[in-house]
C-alpha positions as CSV (number, residue, x, y, z in Angstrom):
1,M,-50.1,-12.0,16.6
2,E,-52.9,-14.2,16.6
3,I,-53.4,-16.8,13.9
4,Y,-55.7,-18.8,13.2
5,K,-55.6,-22.5,11.0
6,K,-56.5,-26.5,10.9
7,G,-56.7,-27.6,14.2
8,S,-57.5,-24.3,16.0
9,R,-60.9,-24.5,17.8
10,G,-62.8,-21.3,19.8
11,E,-65.4,-18.8,19.5
12,V,-63.4,-16.6,16.9
13,V,-63.1,-19.8,14.6
14,K,-67.4,-19.7,14.7
15,Q,-67.3,-16.3,13.7
16,I,-65.1,-17.0,10.6
17,Q,-67.4,-20.0,9.8
18,K,-70.5,-17.4,10.1
19,A,-68.4,-15.1,7.6
20,L,-68.0,-17.9,5.2
21,H,-71.2,-19.2,5.9
22,L,-70.1,-22.4,7.4
23,L,-71.9,-24.7,10.2
24,P,-70.7,-22.9,12.8
25,D,-69.2,-25.4,15.3
26,G,-65.9,-23.7,16.2
27,I,-63.4,-26.1,15.2
28,Y,-61.1,-25.2,12.5
29,G,-61.4,-28.1,10.0
30,L,-60.6,-28.9,6.4
31,Q,-63.8,-27.6,5.0
32,T,-63.5,-24.5,6.8
33,E,-59.8,-24.2,5.6
34,E,-60.7,-25.1,1.6
35,A,-63.4,-22.0,2.4
36,V,-60.9,-19.9,3.5
37,K,-58.7,-20.6,0.8
38,V,-61.5,-19.6,-1.9
39,F,-62.0,-16.5,0.4
40,Q,-58.3,-15.4,0.3
41,T,-58.3,-16.0,-3.5
42,S,-61.4,-13.9,-3.9
43,K,-59.6,-11.1,-2.1
44,G,-56.2,-11.4,-4.2
45,L,-54.5,-12.6,-1.0
46,K,-52.2,-15.7,-0.4
47,A,-54.2,-18.5,-0.2
48,D,-52.7,-20.8,2.0
49,G,-55.7,-21.4,4.2
50,I,-54.3,-19.7,7.0
51,V,-56.4,-16.7,8.6
52,G,-54.1,-13.8,9.7
53,P,-54.7,-10.4,10.3
54,A,-55.3,-9.2,6.8
55,T,-57.7,-12.4,6.4
56,L,-59.2,-11.5,9.5
57,A,-59.7,-8.2,9.2
58,L,-61.5,-9.0,5.5
59,L,-63.8,-12.0,7.0
60,I,-64.5,-10.1,10.2
61,P,-64.4,-6.1,9.2
62,Q,-63.6,-3.5,12.4
63,R,-66.1,-1.1,13.5
64,L,-65.1,2.1,12.3
65,K,-65.5,5.2,14.6
66,K,-67.0,8.3,12.9
67,S,-65.3,11.7,13.2
68,R,-67.4,14.5,15.1
69,R,-65.4,16.5,12.4
70,R,-66.8,17.5,9.2
71,I,-64.6,15.1,6.6
72,D,-64.1,16.2,3.0
73,K,-60.5,14.2,2.8
74,I,-59.1,11.1,2.9
75,I,-55.4,11.0,2.7
76,V,-53.1,8.3,2.1
77,H,-49.1,8.2,3.1
78,C,-46.3,5.7,3.5
79,S,-44.3,5.9,6.3
80,A,-41.2,6.1,4.7
81,T,-39.6,2.5,6.0
82,P,-37.2,0.8,4.1
83,E,-38.7,-2.1,2.1
84,G,-39.2,-5.2,4.4
85,E,-39.2,-3.4,7.7
86,G,-41.4,-3.0,10.3
87,L,-43.0,0.0,12.0
88,T,-45.4,0.2,14.9
89,V,-48.3,2.3,15.6
90,E,-46.0,2.9,19.4
91,Q,-42.9,3.5,17.2
92,I,-44.5,6.2,15.2
93,R,-46.2,8.3,17.8
94,R,-42.8,8.5,19.8
95,D,-41.0,9.5,17.0
96,H,-44.0,12.6,16.5
97,K,-44.4,13.4,20.2
98,A,-40.2,13.9,20.1
99,Q,-40.8,16.5,17.1
100,G,-43.3,18.3,19.5
101,W,-46.3,16.8,18.2
102,S,-49.4,15.8,21.0
103,D,-49.6,12.5,19.2
104,I,-49.1,10.3,16.5
105,G,-50.4,12.4,13.2
106,Y,-52.1,9.5,11.3
107,H,-55.2,7.9,12.0
108,Y,-55.4,4.6,10.8
109,V,-51.3,2.9,10.4
110,I,-51.3,-0.7,8.1
111,Y,-48.7,-2.6,9.1
112,R,-47.0,-4.7,6.2
113,D,-49.4,-7.8,7.6
114,G,-52.2,-5.9,6.6
115,S,-53.8,-5.4,10.2
116,V,-55.4,-1.6,10.7
117,H,-54.4,-0.2,13.9
118,D,-55.8,3.1,15.0
119,G,-53.4,6.4,15.8
120,R,-54.7,9.3,16.5
121,D,-58.5,10.1,17.8
122,V,-60.4,10.6,14.3
123,D,-62.5,13.6,16.2
124,I,-58.9,15.2,16.6
125,Q,-57.7,17.0,13.5
126,G,-54.5,14.8,12.4
127,A,-50.5,16.2,11.7
128,H,-50.1,14.0,8.6
129,C,-50.4,16.8,5.7
130,A,-49.7,20.4,6.6
131,E,-49.2,21.5,2.6
132,G,-52.1,23.0,1.5
133,G,-54.3,22.6,4.3
134,G,-54.4,19.2,4.2
135,N,-55.2,18.8,7.6
136,V,-57.7,20.3,8.1
137,G,-61.4,18.0,7.5
138,S,-59.1,15.0,7.2
139,I,-58.4,11.1,8.3
140,G,-54.9,10.2,7.7
141,V,-54.1,6.6,6.3
142,C,-50.5,5.5,6.2
143,Y,-49.2,2.1,5.0
144,V,-45.8,0.8,6.7
145,G,-43.0,1.1,4.2
146,G,-42.4,3.4,1.2
147,L,-39.0,3.4,0.6
148,E,-36.2,0.7,-0.9
149,K,-34.6,-1.7,0.9
150,R,-31.5,-0.6,2.4
151,R,-28.3,-0.8,0.8
152,A,-24.8,-1.2,1.9
153,G,-22.8,2.5,1.5
154,V,-26.3,4.6,0.9
155,A,-27.3,6.2,4.1
156,Y,-31.4,6.2,4.5
157,N,-32.1,9.8,3.4
158,Q,-31.1,8.7,-0.1
159,L,-33.0,5.2,-0.4
160,R,-35.2,6.1,-3.3
161,P,-39.3,6.0,-2.7
162,K,-40.4,2.8,-3.8
163,D,-44.6,1.4,-3.7
164,T,-43.6,-1.7,-1.3
165,R,-47.2,-2.6,-0.2
166,T,-47.7,-6.0,0.3
167,L,-50.5,-8.3,-1.3
168,A,-52.0,-8.0,2.4
169,Q,-51.5,-4.1,2.2
170,K,-53.3,-3.5,-0.6
171,A,-56.5,-5.5,0.5
172,A,-56.5,-3.9,3.5
173,L,-55.8,-0.6,2.3
174,I,-59.1,-1.2,0.1
175,K,-61.0,-2.4,2.4
176,L,-59.8,0.6,5.0
177,L,-61.2,3.2,2.2
178,T,-64.0,1.4,1.5
179,D,-65.3,1.5,4.8
180,L,-64.4,5.1,5.5
181,K,-65.9,6.3,2.1
182,Q,-69.4,4.5,3.4
183,I,-68.9,6.7,6.6
184,Y,-67.7,10.0,4.5
185,P,-69.5,9.4,1.4
186,N,-68.4,13.0,0.2
187,A,-64.6,12.5,1.1
188,K,-62.2,12.4,-2.2
189,I,-59.2,10.3,-1.2
190,Y,-55.8,11.7,-2.2
191,G,-51.9,10.9,-1.5
192,H,-50.2,12.9,0.5
193,R,-48.0,13.8,-3.0
194,D,-50.7,15.4,-4.4
195,F,-51.1,18.4,-1.9
196,T,-47.0,19.3,-2.6
197,N,-44.7,18.7,-5.5
198,K,-41.7,17.9,-2.7
199,K,-42.7,14.5,-1.4
200,A,-43.4,10.9,-3.3
201,C,-45.5,10.1,-0.5
202,P,-47.4,7.2,-0.8
203,S,-45.1,6.0,-3.5
204,F,-47.6,5.4,-5.6
205,D,-50.4,6.9,-7.3
206,A,-53.7,6.9,-4.9
207,K,-55.7,9.4,-6.4
208,S,-55.8,7.6,-9.3
209,E,-55.7,3.8,-7.8
210,Y,-58.3,4.3,-5.5
211,K,-60.6,6.7,-7.8
212,A,-63.6,4.1,-8.1
213,I,-64.3,3.9,-4.4
């Protein structure tokens, strides 16, 4: 995982400096470090002066592809992963394909470090919310987490839902959902649980939390 900190050099450092309105000399020095800390504080991230995936995603936003489908829903999910454990797009893809699906069901996946990863092509209908016709006209966004930590003697299927979003994931979700709303201004943001009373996913009230976006 690429990170940038005091002593780093190169083109990405220049892009970071430009985003912070600093002289882009490509050398990550004290001034850059302090500017990064100020930026991180403003975004609710840990102000350590180190540009990891979450900070980089906010400084240098990724270009999102616009779907050719008509999008009127953005649905937030959790991966039902125990707190503190990681999960990759490829692992989710393998699991979903093992269930007979053509590909990973989600369009975007947010790791615990706040990095945003592409899943299924947004031009293709997802397989993330069969209830209430949720798959139609929607974009599926999933954060890794959503269950309490594993406990001795407790089976996985008995673990309780829990909002396990890290600060980096919270920041990345706000950024991604804001960007998606700019692309699909008529789309409404929901949580998976808004389409069924049988699931707690994404383990928090996304519809309420993101109503201002």
